[in-house]
N, C-alpha and C positions, 0 to 999 in steps of 0.2 A: 762395245756397248751400243745397242740399237736405239732408235729414236724414242720408242715407248719407254724404255728403261731410263733414258736421259730425262724425258719429261717428268716421270715419276720422281726421279732423284732431284730434279730442279725444284719441283713443287715442295718436296720435303725440306730442301735447303732453306726455303724462305721462312719456314717455321722457326728457324734458329736466329733470324735476323734481329729480333728483340726490339720491336717498335713500341715506344711508350704510349703514343697516342696517334691513331691514324688520322684524326682530324688535324693534328698539328703538322702532319706531313704535307698538307696542302700548301703549295707555293703560290700565293696570290689568291684572288677571289675566284670562287667556283660556284656556278649556278646550274640548276637542272629543273626540267619539267618531266614528270613521270605520269603516264596515263595508262590505265588498265580498263579496257572496255570488254565487258562480258555480257551484260544484260541488254542485248539488242532487242529492239522493239518489233522488228519485222522478219527476223530469222531466229532459229534456235540459239539459246544462250550458250556462251562459253564459260566454263567453270573456273578456269585458272587465272585469267588476266587480272582480276582485282587482287588476288593473292600475290601474283608475280609482281605487280606494281607496288604493292605495299612493302614487300620484302626488299625489292630493289631500292625503293626510296629510303628505307632505313639504312641500307648499306651505303648509299651515296652520302647520307647525312654523316655517317661515321667517317667518311673520307673527306669531310670538310665542305661538302656542297650545301648551299642553300637550296632547298628542294620545295617545289610546288607539286602537290599530288592531286590528281583528278581521277576519281573512280567512276566508271560508266558515264563518260562525258559525251554530251551532245555536240553538235557542230559549233554552236556559239561559244560554248565553254572551251573547246579545243582551240578555236580561233583566238579568243581572248588570251588564253594561256600562252600561246605561241608569240603573240604580239608583246606581251609582258616579258617573256623570256628574251626576245630579241633586244629589248631595251636594256635588260639587266646584263646581257652577254657582251655588249659593246665595251671593249677594253678589259673584260675579265680574263683571267688566265685560262680557264676552261669553262665550256658550256656543254651540257648534255641533254638529250631528249631520249627517253625510253618509252616505247609504245608497245603494249601487248593488246592484241585484238585482231580484228579482220583488216586485211590490206589486200589490194589487188592492182593489177596492171590493166589499164583501159586505153586503147588508142596510143600505145607507146608511152603513157604516163603512169606513174605509180601513185596510188591514193591510199590514205589511211582513213578508215571508215568510222564515223561517230555512231553512237548507239541509236540515234534517231533517224539515220539514213533509210530511205526507201529504195533508191537506185532502180527504178522501174525501167529506165533506159540508160544506155551508156553515156548519153549526153548530160544526164543529171549529175554526174560526178563533180563537175565544176562548181555546182551550187550546194551539194550535199556532203562532200568529202574534202579532205585536206590533202593538197598536193605535196608529195615528198620533196620536190624542189624548194617549196617555200619553207619546209622544215629545215633543210640544209642551210638555207639562207640565214635563218634566225641564229644559227650557231657559228656562223662563218667569221664574225668580227672579233674573235678572241685573239689573245697574244700567243697562246700555246696550242690548244686543241679544241676543235668542235667535234662532238661525238653524237651520233645518232644510232640507237640500238633498237632494232625492230624484231619483235617476236610476233610478226604479223603476216606470216606466210602460210597460215592455216588453210585447209581445204575450204573454199569460200562458197557458201550457199547463194550469195548475191549473184555470182557469175552464171549459175545455171538458169536462173529465172529472168535474167536481164534481157530486154529487147535491145537489139543492136541496130543502130541507124544505118550503117553500111557494113555488111558482113566482112568484106575483104579488108576494111580499114579498122574494124573494131574487134578483131579476134582477141579474146581475153585469155591470157595464159594462166596456168596454175601458178599460184604464188605471185611474187613480185618480179619485175623486170630488171635487167642489168642497168647499173648506173655508173657514172663517172664523176665522183666528187672532185672538186678543185680546191686548191689552197690547203689549209691545215684541217680539213674535215675528213673524218673517217665515218663510214656507215657500215654497221654490222647487221647482217641478216641472220635470222635463226636458221634459215635454209637458203641455199644459194639460188640465184635467179632461175625462175622457171620450175621450181620444185616447191613442195609443201612441207610444213613443219607439223609436228605432233603436239596436240594440246596436253596429252598425258592424263593419267588417272590418279596422280598424287596431288599434293598441295600445289606444286609448281610444275610448269611444263619442263620437258627435258632441257631445253635451252636455258630457261631461267634458273633451273637448279644448278646447271654447270656454271653459269655466270656468277651465281651467289657463292659457289665454292672457290672461285678464282679471283673475283674482283678486288677483294680486300687483302690478298697476299702481298706483303711488302717486298720490294726489291725486284719486281717483275715488270719489265717494260711493257707498255700497253699493247703493242702489236703481238708480243709473245704471249701475253695474257689471253688474247683471243685465240691464239693457236692452242693453248691448253683447253679453252672452252670447246673448240672444234673437236679435239680428240675425245674429250669427255662425252660430248653429245653423240659422236659416232659410235663410241663404245656402248653407251646406254641404249641406243636405237639399233644396234647391230648394223651399222652403216646405212640405215635407211634415211638418215637426215644428216646433211653436211652443212654446217654453218659457213658463212663466207663474209669476208671483210673487203670493202671497196674503198679506194682512196690511196694516196701516196704521200707520206709525210717526209720531212727533211731528215737528215741524219741525226738530229738532236734527239736524244733519248727522253721519253716522256713516261712518267710514273704516276699512277693513280694513288698508290698506297705507300709512297716514300721510296727513296733511292736505296740501292744496296748498302748494307752496313759494312764498313771495313773493320779489320781487326782479326787477330788469330782465331778468336772464338766465333767470329761472324760467319755468314754464309752468303757472300756475294754470288750472283749468278755465274756459273761457269760458262765459258764459251765452248759450245760443242764442236766435235769433229763432224764435218758434213761430208758425206761420201759423194764426190763429184767426179766427172771424167778426169783422167790424168792429164796434166798439161802437156801441150805439144812440144814445148821447149822450156828449158830452165834459164832464167835470166843470168847472163854472164857477168853483169856488174850490178848487183843488188844495191839499192839505196836504202839506208836505214836512218831514221831520226835518232840523233844521239840521246834524246830524252827517253827513248824506249830501250836503250842498251842497258842490260843488267839482268837481274834475276827477279822474277815475279811469281807470286803464289796465290792460290785460292784454296779455301777449305770446302770440301764437298762431302755431305753425308752419304754414307754407304750402308749396306746391310749389316756391317759389323762396326759401326761407329763412323767417325769422320776420316776422310782421306785427304792428303795434302797433294795438290797438283802444282808442279813447279815448271815454269818456262824460263829458259836461259836464252837471252837474245844477245848475239854478239855484234860487234861493230862492223864485221865483214859481211853482214846480211845473212848469217846462218842462225839457226836456232836448235835447241835441244829441249825435249819435253820428257819428264818422267813423273811418276806418282809414287807416293808413300802411303800405304803399302802398294807394291807394284801391281797386284792383282786388280786394283780398282780402275786402271786405265793402261793401255798399251804404250810403252815408250816409243818415241819416234823423233826424227830430226830432218831438217831440210833447209829451205831458203825462205826468207821473209823480206819483203820490201815495205817501207813505211815512210811516207813523206806527205806534208801538207794535209794531215788529218785522214789520210786514206792508207790502207794496208792490204797486202795480199800475202798468202802463205801457200807453199807447196811442200809436201812431205816427200823426201827422197828415200828414206830408209825407215823401216819399222811399221809404216802404215800406208800401204800401197793405195794410190789413187786419192789421197786426202788433200783437198785444196779448199781454201776459204778466203774471204776478203770482206772488207767493210770499212768502218770508220773508227778513229780512236781520238781520245782526248786525254791529255796528261794533266792531273791535278795533284801536284806535289808528289806524295808517296803513293798515289793511286793512278792507275791507267783504266779509263772507262772504255771498254772495247765493244764495238757493235759488229756482229757478224750476221750471217744469214738466218740464224734462229733466235736472235735476241741480243741483249746487252748484258755484259758482265763487268765487274770491277775487280781488277787485279791489284794486289798489295805488293809494294816493293819489298823484297826479301833481304835479310841480312846476309844471306849466303854469298 
């Protein structure tokens, strides 16, 4: 099964999870500031940002966020909104900022541009635009996740007309520049650093449309959700636009729309087989956590209904995998190590070159497994 097939299958799986209320899935207080700037005073207008912001705000409200929405915001409104968000975010479980509009890199700094900005010179940015570092700071004091989502990499008319104070110092790139968030902050760009994003000719930009399709899917870990968005945008733009996420979170799985639902009829996220280089050696004395020893299963939707994937983990550090029906996934077996919340796996027969690793957490009859492509919940089987 290739990666695209897996992503499609995983997305379909979440539809069976059966979440009664997305708002009820929020664990703790969630706050958000959503800004859509399209009616710029000094450059041509952008059509989609107000629509994108309105639709994203509605989705975040359904996910349990208390949302402040600003359409066509000037500098003062953006500044006040961020200050208020920072106060609300202190001690909250999650805080998010979504911005659609113009953004640019100047002198190595990234700026979000209000609708009343003139930006005649590069040095005007400090007084007329919002620094991305200050945005990240406002969402950094949460207990779980600070999230900044920027559909702000559009081809920017401010850059072409701006006078630069020192040409060698103030070279303005296309789009936004690379960043390195710290702590529990993730920053998602609609297009990776140094590239531009499309505004689109529909109600929403390609990035906002992909985000709206994925952000409310239950049971999908947040980093994997953005991988789904990336694939959707690249498909919609024929690889012309590649979204990118910056930041590094801990091994704790974070869900915007609720955790995977356990049960025979549920559809927890399956852990995919990742094609990696074959290991150079096989551990001679595998270590296995006794809590993982046994038989585990997940139900995965396929083209002809659901299939059952079964993992048998033995106390000697070996495993066997098979699926019912068998055509849904190739059977294989090999070695597995698991201790102190970390695991690695190497296939020896049936699936050449398959290796993976990550984190795990045992919750009674559930094993929450995090691998290279996301997080899945395995149910202990009676077999």
